[in-house]
LUMLUM-127823 format. One record per residue (C-alpha): y, x negated, z negated; residue in three letters. Coordinates in steps of 0.5 Angstrom, whole numbers, padded with zeros to 4 digits, always signed. Example, Ala and Ser with C-alpha at 12.3 -4.5 7.8 and 13.67 -1.06 7.14 Angstrom:
<drenzas>
-0009-0025-0016ALA/-0002-0027-0014SER/
</drenzas>
This chain:
<drenzas>
+0374-0285-0437UNK/+0372-0279-0433UNK/+0376-0276-0426UNK/+0379-0271-0431UNK/+0382-0276-0436UNK/+0384-0281-0430UNK/+0388-0275-0427UNK/+0392-0274-0434UNK/+0388-0269-0438UNK/+0387-0270-0445UNK/+0379-0272-0447UNK/+0379-0266-0451UNK/+0382-0261-0446UNK/+0380-0254-0447UNK/+0383-0249-0442UNK/+0387-0244-0447UNK/+0384-0238-0443UNK/+0377-0240-0446UNK/+0379-0239-0453UNK/+0378-0232-0456UNK/+0377-0229-0463UNK/+0370-0228-0462UNK/+0365-0234-0461UNK/+0361-0233-0455UNK/+0354-0237-0454UNK/+0354-0238-0446UNK/+0347-0240-0443UNK/+0350-0244-0438UNK/+0352-0249-0444UNK/+0346-0252-0445UNK/+0348-0256-0451UNK/+0351-0250-0454UNK/+0356-0250-0459UNK/+0357-0254-0465UNK/+0360-0250-0471UNK/+0361-0250-0478UNK/+0361-0243-0482UNK/+0367-0243-0487UNK/+0365-0238-0492UNK/+0360-0234-0496UNK/+0359-0227-0497UNK/+0363-0227-0504UNK/+0369-0228-0500UNK/+0369-0222-0495UNK/+0375-0225-0491UNK/+0370-0230-0489UNK/+0363-0226-0489UNK/+0361-0219-0489UNK/+0355-0215-0488UNK/+0355-0208-0485UNK/+0352-0203-0480UNK/+0355-0202-0473UNK/+0354-0196-0469UNK/+0358-0193-0463UNK/+0363-0187-0463UNK/+0366-0183-0457UNK/+0373-0182-0457UNK/+0378-0179-0453UNK/+0384-0183-0451UNK/+0391-0180-0453UNK/+0395-0183-0447UNK/+0390-0182-0442UNK/+0385-0177-0444UNK/+0379-0181-0442UNK/+0373-0181-0446UNK/+0372-0188-0449UNK/+0366-0192-0453UNK/+0368-0197-0458UNK/+0364-0200-0464UNK/+0365-0197-0471UNK/+0363-0201-0477UNK/+0362-0200-0484UNK/+0360-0203-0490UNK/+0353-0204-0493UNK/+0353-0198-0497UNK/+0356-0193-0492UNK/+0350-0193-0487UNK/+0349-0186-0488UNK/+0357-0185-0486UNK/+0354-0187-0479UNK/+0348-0183-0479UNK/+0352-0176-0481UNK/+0358-0178-0476UNK/+0352-0178-0470UNK/+0354-0186-0468UNK/+0349-0189-0463UNK/+0345-0195-0463UNK/+0346-0196-0471UNK/+0344-0204-0473UNK/+0345-0208-0478UNK/+0350-0214-0477UNK/+0353-0220-0480UNK/+0360-0223-0479UNK/+0362-0230-0480UNK/+0368-0234-0480UNK/+0366-0240-0476UNK/+0370-0247-0474UNK/+0368-0248-0467UNK/+0369-0256-0466UNK/+0369-0255-0458UNK/+0375-0250-0458UNK/+0378-0253-0465UNK/+0379-0246-0467UNK/+0377-0241-0472UNK/+0373-0235-0469UNK/+0369-0229-0472UNK/+0361-0230-0470UNK/+0358-0223-0470UNK/+0351-0223-0471UNK/+0347-0217-0469UNK/+0340-0221-0468UNK/+0335-0221-0474UNK/+0332-0227-0471UNK/+0339-0231-0472UNK/+0340-0228-0479UNK/+0333-0230-0481UNK/+0334-0237-0479UNK/+0340-0238-0482UNK/+0337-0235-0489UNK/+0332-0240-0488UNK/+0337-0246-0487UNK/+0340-0244-0493UNK/+0334-0244-0497UNK/+0332-0251-0495UNK/+0339-0254-0495UNK/+0344-0250-0499UNK/+0350-0246-0497UNK/+0352-0247-0489UNK/+0359-0248-0491UNK/+0357-0255-0493UNK/+0354-0258-0486UNK/+0354-0257-0479UNK/+0350-0252-0474UNK/+0348-0253-0467UNK/+0347-0246-0464UNK/+0344-0245-0457UNK/+0343-0239-0453UNK/+0338-0239-0447UNK/+0336-0234-0442UNK/+0340-0229-0439UNK/+0336-0222-0440UNK/+0334-0218-0446UNK/+0327-0220-0444UNK/+0328-0228-0444UNK/+0334-0229-0448UNK/+0333-0234-0454UNK/+0337-0237-0459UNK/+0336-0244-0463UNK/+0340-0245-0469UNK/+0339-0252-0472UNK/+0343-0256-0478UNK/+0345-0263-0475UNK/+0348-0269-0478UNK/+0355-0270-0480UNK/+0360-0273-0475UNK/+0365-0275-0480UNK/+0370-0270-0477UNK/+0369-0264-0482UNK/+0376-0264-0485UNK/+0378-0261-0478UNK/+0374-0255-0480UNK/+0377-0255-0487UNK/+0384-0256-0484UNK/+0383-0250-0479UNK/+0381-0245-0485UNK/+0387-0247-0489UNK/+0392-0245-0483UNK/+0388-0239-0481UNK/+0389-0232-0482UNK/+0382-0229-0481UNK/+0380-0223-0485UNK/+0374-0220-0483UNK/+0375-0214-0487UNK/+0379-0211-0481UNK/+0372-0210-0477UNK/+0371-0204-0482UNK/+0378-0201-0480UNK/+0378-0203-0473UNK/+0384-0208-0474UNK/+0386-0215-0472UNK/+0381-0220-0475UNK/+0387-0225-0474UNK/+0391-0221-0479UNK/+0390-0221-0486UNK/+0390-0214-0490UNK/+0395-0213-0495UNK/+0390-0213-0501UNK/+0384-0216-0502UNK/+0377-0212-0503UNK/+0376-0211-0510UNK/+0369-0214-0510UNK/+0364-0216-0505UNK/+0362-0215-0498UNK/+0360-0208-0499UNK/+0367-0206-0502UNK/+0372-0203-0497UNK/+0379-0206-0497UNK/+0384-0203-0502UNK/+0389-0201-0497UNK/+0388-0195-0494UNK/+0388-0196-0486UNK/+0386-0190-0482UNK/+0384-0191-0474UNK/+0390-0187-0473UNK/+0394-0192-0476UNK/+0392-0197-0471UNK/+0398-0201-0467UNK/+0398-0201-0459UNK/+0395-0208-0459UNK/+0389-0206-0463UNK/+0388-0199-0460UNK/+0387-0203-0453UNK/+0383-0209-0456UNK/+0378-0204-0459UNK/+0378-0200-0452UNK/+0377-0207-0448UNK/+0372-0209-0453UNK/+0368-0202-0453UNK/+0368-0202-0445UNK/+0361-0201-0443UNK/+0362-0200-0435UNK/+0367-0203-0431UNK/+0370-0196-0430UNK/+0371-0196-0437UNK/+0374-0203-0437UNK/+0379-0201-0432UNK/+0381-0195-0436UNK/+0383-0200-0442UNK/+0387-0204-0437UNK/+0391-0198-0435UNK/+0392-0196-0442UNK/+0394-0204-0443UNK/+0399-0204-0437UNK/+0402-0197-0440UNK/+0404-0200-0446UNK/+0406-0206-0443UNK/+0411-0202-0439UNK/+0413-0199-0445UNK/+0415-0205-0449UNK/+0409-0203-0454UNK/+0405-0210-0453UNK/+0409-0216-0453UNK/+0408-0222-0448UNK/+0404-0226-0453UNK/+0400-0220-0455UNK/+0398-0219-0447UNK/+0396-0226-0447UNK/+0391-0225-0453UNK/+0388-0218-0449UNK/+0387-0222-0443UNK/+0382-0227-0447UNK/+0379-0221-0449UNK/+0379-0218-0442UNK/+0375-0224-0440UNK/+0370-0224-0445UNK/+0368-0217-0444UNK/+0368-0218-0436UNK/+0363-0224-0438UNK/+0359-0219-0443UNK/+0359-0214-0437UNK/+0356-0219-0432UNK/+0351-0221-0437UNK/+0348-0214-0438UNK/+0349-0212-0431UNK/+0344-0218-0429UNK/+0339-0215-0435UNK/
</drenzas>
């Protein structure tokens, strides 16, 4: 037993504040993250491919300019070009089970090296929802950051991933409409990962929590993050964001602060 368990904390205790909807590979974690990819690109709720660019918009409440990601399916790349989006990149988004945090998360992969590595593993071992992966990040700057993705031996607890998926409401198609990925769309896409959701959702339809989440996630500086948090507080005071939603936004805030700190080092 460790001092923590002697003190009364469970052996598998994880601070809830560290649990968020997106997987973050922390270079400080030398062992990396043990995970299970939960689906395939045949089910766009659990795996999608597309392109991501950055758009600038004016917030309707504060009047401040903000930067946020704009994602489109594979066949719609020209939409980003015509709209003048910056830094257009091909991305994957995969629903995964994080064994450490015991939760379903989205693993957005913009790095071609990780995509290629997973493709190689699939060629050798088959679909990745049939085995566990260990994902490790080393380095803290753009020049020295590297990723190691390896297939690992099963530990007999694969049922945890299956059970978590059955209970999860994750729907990665929400990334294409700027919605909450933990809220399912009303209708399924009609065919493959290149299809848009059948339900028409515009960015003006977004709820206050979705608007604030997008702004926090899209912050490129601490000043933009402060503006996003001010907007959050405004909605909270109005009663447009519940206490439960506020807790979820605090997790997004922590992730964004960690990203900005990493970029500051780089």
